[in-house]
C-alpha positions as CSV (number, residue, x, y, z in Angstrom):
1,M,29.8,-21.4,-66.2
2,K,29.4,-25.0,-65.4
3,T,25.9,-26.4,-65.5
4,L,24.4,-28.5,-62.8
5,S,24.4,-31.6,-65.0
6,H,28.1,-31.1,-65.7
7,Q,28.8,-30.8,-61.9
8,F,26.7,-33.8,-61.2
9,I,28.3,-36.1,-63.8
10,Y,31.9,-34.9,-63.7
11,E,32.5,-33.4,-60.2
12,W,30.2,-34.8,-57.6
13,R,31.9,-37.8,-55.9
14,Y,28.8,-39.9,-55.4
15,S,27.0,-39.2,-58.7
16,A,27.4,-42.8,-60.0
17,T,26.3,-44.3,-56.7
18,A,23.3,-42.0,-56.5
19,T,22.3,-42.7,-60.0
20,G,22.4,-46.5,-59.6
21,M,20.7,-46.5,-56.2
22,S,17.9,-44.1,-57.5
23,I,17.2,-46.4,-60.5
24,F,17.4,-49.5,-58.3
25,I,15.0,-48.2,-55.6
26,L,12.4,-46.9,-58.2
27,L,12.4,-50.2,-60.1
28,C,12.2,-52.3,-56.8
29,A,9.2,-50.2,-55.8
30,L,7.6,-50.6,-59.3
31,N,8.1,-54.4,-59.2
32,Y,6.8,-54.6,-55.7
33,F,3.5,-52.8,-56.4
34,S,3.0,-54.8,-59.6
35,G,3.5,-58.1,-57.8
36,A,6.7,-59.0,-59.8
37,W,8.5,-60.2,-56.6
38,N,5.9,-62.9,-56.1
39,P,6.7,-66.1,-58.0
40,E,3.1,-67.1,-58.0
41,N,2.4,-64.1,-60.3
42,A,4.7,-65.5,-63.0
43,P,3.3,-64.9,-66.5
44,W,2.6,-67.9,-68.8
45,Y,5.8,-67.7,-70.7
46,F,8.1,-68.4,-67.7
47,P,8.9,-72.1,-67.0
48,S,9.0,-71.6,-63.2
49,G,8.4,-69.0,-60.5
50,Q,12.2,-68.9,-59.8
51,A,12.9,-68.1,-63.5
52,F,10.3,-65.2,-63.2
53,I,12.1,-63.8,-60.1
54,G,15.4,-64.1,-62.0
55,M,13.9,-62.0,-64.8
56,T,12.6,-59.5,-62.2
57,L,16.1,-59.2,-60.8
58,L,17.5,-58.7,-64.3
59,V,15.1,-55.8,-65.2
60,T,15.9,-54.3,-61.8
61,L,19.7,-54.7,-61.7
62,L,20.7,-54.1,-65.3
63,P,19.2,-50.6,-65.8
64,S,20.9,-49.7,-62.5
65,Y,24.2,-51.0,-63.7
66,I,23.8,-49.2,-67.0
67,G,23.1,-45.9,-65.1
68,V,26.2,-46.3,-63.0
69,Y,28.4,-47.3,-65.9
70,C,27.2,-44.3,-68.0
71,I,28.5,-41.9,-65.3
72,Y,31.8,-43.9,-65.1
73,S,32.2,-43.9,-68.9
74,F,31.6,-40.2,-69.1
75,R,34.3,-39.4,-66.5
76,R,36.8,-41.9,-67.8
77,T,36.3,-40.8,-71.4
78,I,36.9,-37.1,-70.5
79,E,40.1,-38.1,-68.6
80,I,41.5,-40.0,-71.7
81,A,40.4,-37.2,-74.1
82,Q,42.0,-34.5,-72.0
83,A,45.3,-36.5,-71.7
84,T,45.2,-37.1,-75.5
85,D,44.6,-33.4,-76.2
86,L,47.5,-32.5,-73.9
87,S,50.0,-35.0,-75.4
88,L,49.0,-35.1,-79.0
89,G,47.4,-31.7,-79.6
90,T,44.0,-33.1,-80.6
91,E,40.6,-31.5,-79.8
92,L,38.7,-34.4,-78.3
93,T,37.5,-33.1,-75.0
94,Q,34.7,-31.0,-76.2
95,L,33.7,-33.5,-78.9
96,V,33.2,-36.4,-76.5
97,R,31.4,-34.2,-74.0
98,T,28.7,-33.4,-76.6
99,L,25.8,-35.8,-76.7
100,P,24.9,-36.8,-80.3
101,W,21.1,-36.5,-80.1
102,R,20.6,-37.2,-83.8
103,L,22.2,-40.6,-83.1
104,I,20.9,-41.2,-79.6
105,I,17.2,-40.7,-80.4
106,P,17.0,-43.2,-83.4
107,A,19.1,-45.6,-81.3
108,G,16.6,-45.4,-78.4
109,V,13.7,-46.2,-80.9
110,A,15.7,-49.1,-82.2
111,G,16.2,-50.4,-78.7
112,V,12.5,-50.3,-78.0
113,L,11.7,-52.2,-81.2
114,F,14.4,-54.8,-80.4
115,A,12.9,-55.3,-77.0
116,I,9.4,-55.7,-78.4
117,F,10.1,-58.0,-81.3
118,F,12.9,-60.1,-79.7
119,N,12.6,-60.1,-75.9
120,I,8.9,-59.8,-75.2
121,P,6.5,-62.6,-76.1
122,T,3.9,-61.7,-78.7
123,K,1.0,-61.8,-76.2
124,G,3.0,-59.7,-73.8
125,W,3.0,-56.6,-76.0
126,L,0.1,-57.0,-78.4
127,N,-2.2,-57.3,-75.4
128,F,-0.3,-54.7,-73.3
129,I,-3.5,-52.8,-72.3
130,L,-5.3,-56.0,-71.2
131,A,-2.2,-57.6,-69.6
132,T,-1.7,-58.0,-65.9
133,P,0.4,-55.4,-64.0
134,T,3.1,-58.1,-63.7
135,D,3.2,-58.6,-67.5
136,R,3.4,-54.9,-68.0
137,V,6.3,-54.3,-65.6
138,I,8.4,-57.1,-67.2
139,A,7.7,-55.7,-70.7
140,F,8.5,-52.2,-69.4
141,G,11.8,-53.6,-67.9
142,Q,12.8,-55.1,-71.2
143,I,12.0,-51.9,-73.1
144,L,13.9,-49.9,-70.5
145,I,17.0,-52.1,-70.7
146,W,17.3,-52.2,-74.4
147,S,16.4,-48.6,-75.1
148,V,18.9,-47.3,-72.6
149,F,21.6,-49.7,-73.7
150,F,21.1,-48.7,-77.4
151,C,21.3,-45.0,-76.4
152,F,24.5,-45.8,-74.4
153,I,26.0,-47.6,-77.4
154,A,25.1,-44.6,-79.7
155,Q,27.0,-42.3,-77.4
156,R,30.0,-44.6,-77.4
157,I,29.9,-44.8,-81.2
158,H,30.1,-41.0,-81.2
159,V,33.2,-41.2,-79.0
160,A,34.7,-44.0,-81.2
161,R,34.2,-41.9,-84.3
162,G,35.8,-38.9,-82.6
163,F,39.0,-40.8,-81.8
164,N,39.1,-42.4,-85.2
165,L,38.9,-38.9,-86.8
166,A,41.6,-37.6,-84.5
167,S,43.9,-40.4,-85.5
168,A,44.5,-38.8,-88.9
169,S,46.2,-35.7,-87.4
170,V,48.5,-37.2,-84.7
171,S,52.2,-38.0,-85.3
172,I,53.1,-41.7,-85.7
173,D,56.3,-43.3,-84.3
174,I,56.3,-47.0,-84.6
175,F,59.3,-47.3,-82.3
176,E,57.7,-45.4,-79.4
177,P,53.9,-45.7,-79.7
178,T,53.3,-45.0,-75.9
179,N,51.5,-41.7,-76.6
180,L,49.0,-43.5,-78.9
181,R,47.8,-45.8,-76.2
182,P,44.6,-43.7,-75.5
183,F,43.2,-44.9,-78.8
184,A,43.2,-48.4,-77.4
185,Q,42.3,-47.5,-73.8
186,I,39.1,-45.9,-74.9
187,G,37.8,-49.2,-76.2
188,L,38.5,-50.9,-72.9
189,I,35.6,-48.8,-71.4
190,D,33.2,-50.2,-73.8
191,V,34.4,-53.8,-73.7
192,L,34.1,-53.8,-69.9
193,A,30.6,-52.2,-70.1
194,V,29.3,-55.0,-72.4
195,A,31.1,-57.8,-70.5
196,G,29.7,-56.6,-67.2
197,G,26.2,-56.5,-68.5
198,L,26.5,-60.0,-70.0
199,A,27.9,-61.4,-66.8
200,L,25.0,-59.8,-64.8
201,S,22.5,-61.5,-67.1
202,T,23.2,-64.8,-65.3
203,V,20.6,-63.8,-62.6
204,Q,18.1,-65.2,-65.2
205,S,19.3,-68.6,-64.1
206,L,17.9,-68.2,-60.5
207,D,16.1,-71.5,-61.0
208,F,19.4,-73.2,-61.7
209,S,18.4,-73.8,-65.3
210,F,20.9,-72.6,-67.9
211,R,18.8,-71.7,-71.0
212,A,20.8,-70.6,-74.1
213,D,17.9,-68.5,-75.4
214,N,18.5,-66.1,-72.5
215,Y,21.9,-65.2,-73.9
216,T,21.8,-65.6,-77.7
217,K,19.7,-62.5,-78.3
218,A,22.0,-60.4,-76.1
219,L,25.0,-61.8,-78.0
220,M,23.5,-60.8,-81.3
221,I,24.1,-57.2,-80.2
222,A,27.0,-57.6,-77.7
223,V,29.6,-59.3,-80.0
224,P,29.4,-56.8,-82.9
225,V,29.3,-53.9,-80.5
226,M,32.4,-55.1,-78.6
227,L,34.3,-55.6,-81.8
228,Y,33.4,-52.3,-83.3
229,L,33.9,-50.1,-80.2
230,S,37.2,-51.8,-79.3
231,I,38.8,-51.7,-82.8
232,Y,37.3,-48.6,-84.6
233,P,38.9,-45.9,-82.3
234,M,42.4,-47.2,-83.1
235,W,41.7,-48.4,-86.7
236,G,43.1,-45.2,-88.2
237,I,46.2,-45.4,-86.0
238,H,46.7,-49.1,-87.0
239,K,46.5,-48.2,-90.7
240,R,49.0,-45.4,-90.4
241,M,51.4,-47.5,-88.3
242,K,51.1,-50.3,-90.9
243,E,51.8,-47.9,-93.8
244,T,54.7,-46.3,-91.9
245,K,56.2,-49.7,-91.2
246,A,55.8,-50.9,-94.8
247,D,57.3,-47.7,-96.1
248,Q,60.4,-48.0,-93.9
249,L,60.8,-51.7,-94.8
250,R,60.6,-50.8,-98.5
251,K,63.3,-48.1,-98.1
252,L,65.5,-50.4,-96.1
253,N,65.2,-53.2,-98.6
254,D,66.2,-50.8,-101.4
255,Q,69.3,-49.7,-99.4
256,I,70.2,-53.3,-98.6
257,K,70.0,-54.2,-102.3
258,R,72.3,-51.3,-103.2
259,A,74.7,-51.8,-100.3
260,P,78.2,-53.3,-101.2
261,K,78.4,-57.0,-100.4
262,S,82.2,-57.2,-100.1
263,I,84.1,-58.4,-97.0
264,E,85.6,-55.0,-96.2
265,V,85.1,-54.1,-92.6
266,D,83.4,-50.8,-93.1
267,E,81.0,-52.2,-95.8
268,I,80.2,-55.2,-93.5
269,K,79.3,-52.9,-90.7
270,Q,77.1,-50.8,-93.0
271,L,75.3,-53.9,-94.2
272,E,74.9,-55.2,-90.7
273,I,73.4,-51.9,-89.5
274,L,70.9,-52.0,-92.3
275,L,70.0,-55.6,-91.6
276,Q,69.5,-55.0,-87.9
277,R,67.4,-51.9,-88.6
278,R,65.2,-54.0,-90.9
279,E,64.8,-56.6,-88.2
280,R,63.8,-54.0,-85.6
281,V,61.3,-52.4,-88.0
282,A,59.8,-55.8,-88.9
283,D,59.3,-56.5,-85.1
284,C,57.4,-53.2,-84.6
285,A,53.7,-53.6,-83.7
286,T,51.1,-51.9,-85.9
287,W,48.5,-51.6,-83.1
288,P,48.8,-49.1,-80.2
289,I,48.4,-51.9,-77.7
290,D,50.9,-53.0,-75.0
291,V,50.9,-56.2,-73.0
292,A,48.9,-54.6,-70.1
293,I,46.1,-53.3,-72.4
294,L,46.0,-56.6,-74.2
295,Q,45.7,-58.5,-71.0
296,R,42.8,-56.3,-69.9
297,F,41.0,-56.8,-73.2
298,L,41.3,-60.6,-72.9
299,F,40.3,-60.5,-69.2
300,Y,37.2,-58.4,-69.9
301,I,36.2,-60.7,-72.9
302,I,36.3,-63.9,-70.8
303,I,34.2,-62.4,-67.9
304,P,30.8,-63.4,-69.5
305,P,31.8,-67.0,-70.5
306,L,33.2,-67.5,-67.0
307,A,30.0,-66.2,-65.4
308,W,27.9,-68.5,-67.7
309,I,30.1,-71.5,-67.0
310,G,29.7,-70.8,-63.3
311,A,25.9,-70.7,-63.7
312,A,25.9,-74.0,-65.6
313,L,28.2,-75.6,-62.9
314,V,25.9,-74.5,-60.1
315,E,23.0,-76.0,-62.0
316,S,24.8,-79.3,-62.3
317,A,25.8,-79.3,-58.7
318,I,22.2,-78.6,-57.5
319,E,20.9,-81.3,-59.8
320,G,23.5,-83.7,-58.4
321,L,22.6,-82.9,-54.8
322,I,18.9,-83.3,-55.4
323,G,19.4,-86.5,-57.4
324,S,21.6,-88.1,-54.8
């Protein structure tokens, strides 16, 4: 019997929208009653009221985005797992549906600590009880963002491990790796999640001042996460494809060495067949990635830099108009 949570996540059409809107409305209300929408209430560590409103937008929008993307990632992961089970005989569906609480809970704690020590000014959390409601809501927003994000990453690491383990039992064909594409597709979900979050972080530049410090701490987490979650699910497939390719090249080279080198027609044909086969094997890819998947990987990766460049260009344009 399906649970209500299962029906909500996987079957209800509007679950992602409802999740995002609920988080957004709750955070908007919390920020309103704490005075976080008023630039005059900016804490001491913000350079301007606009920068403060930008941060308020960030701690409102980013948790909503993560909530929406969690639902999307659950659904898309199940689709890929079911297709992989059907085509390759793996048992991924149940594994990826299970939440790894032993991994999620420590990750949530790590997210809280990362927010406290790297994203909240010292006076903002040491004096939390004596702080103003505005200080508290900004601190709460940072803690919420990073704790939820770390929990999300923990769940995605669980999925990546599952696909990596499954790669040991699937059949490998270096000439027709189409059925192995799910091991690359699963990483696209995570790359897009991180890229979207980084692009959304440009709302911090609402005062048209591009500050590198707003992004460096996020990049400390985002870059390793993107690399790990995109590569690890298909790393086992890559190793096996590489070994298969090397084994076939070794056998072909041995046959070519032993093949007659005379100019007899039959012997020339035999040698040419071996040489052509070696060429074809040498051209085989050792990653389960086609051009379409590669293009999507590259597109997702360049989303944040494009957003940041756009923010910097807007800043330059505003300064130019004001100065003229």
